[in-house]
N, C-alpha and C positions, 0 to 999 in steps of 0.2 A: 337787739337794740344795742347801740353803742353807748358806753359810759364815758363821761368826761369828768375828770377830777381836777380840783383846784389845789395849787401848791403855794405855800408861803415860804419864801426864801429868807433865811436869817443867817447872820454871821455865826460861826462856831463860838465866837466870844460871848454869845448869849447863854452858854452852858458852862458852869464851873467844871474844872478838870475832873473832879471825882464823879460828876454826873456823866461827862463824856466817856470816861473809862468804863462805865457800866451800862451804857444805853440798852444793850440787848437783854439785860437781866431784869429790867423793870416791868412791873405788871402792866399788861396791855400794850407793850411795845413790840412793834414789828419794824426792825431796823435793817437797812441795807448799807453796807460800807461802800463808800465811793473814794476815788483817789484824793479828793480834797475836802471830804466831810462825810455826811450821812443823810440818807433819805429815810424819814420815819413816817409811819401812818399815825394819824391822830384819832384816838378812840372817839366814837360817836358821843359818848358821855364820859368825859375825862375823869369825873369823880367815881364812876362805876365801870371800869374797863372789863370787858368780857374775857379777854385772854389772861391766862395765868402766867405770872412771872415769879422770879426768885425774890425780888426786892420790891418794896412799896415804891410808888412813883414819888420822887422828891418834889418839894414845893416849887423849885425853879422850873422843872419840866412841866409840872401841872399848870403853872401860870402860862407857859407857852402854848400848851394844848388848849386852854380856855381862850386865849387870844386868837389862835388859829381858827377855832370853831366859830368864834364871834365874827371873823372875817369870811367864814364859809369855806375854809380850807380843809381838805381831807388829808393832806400831807404837809410835812415841813421838811424842806431841804436845808440842812445845816451846811453852809458852804464857807470855807476858810477865806474866800475872796469876796464874800458878799458884804454889803454895807451894814452898818449898825442900825438898829431900829430904836428910835427915841422912846418908844412905849415899853421897852423891856430892859431890865438891868443887864449889865455886862460884867465879865470877869476876864482877867489876863490869861 
């Protein structure tokens, strides 16, 4: 059976710098570095991720995970060239 996944594309400005710098270390994060951002898997239950990480998930990232799951997305693509989303806070 072929699996099809849904991806939410967000600007990298939706993550504060300290969160961007530690993406791979957060609990439940599976992150892939890309030339202009990151591709991250969204835990099925963001409040109870199954993968172990070094750091607890910060509230900014947890809010994005909840938003993505609400939209039915399995992945978030943080793209430096993507538009801002009016439903999520932004940082410089």
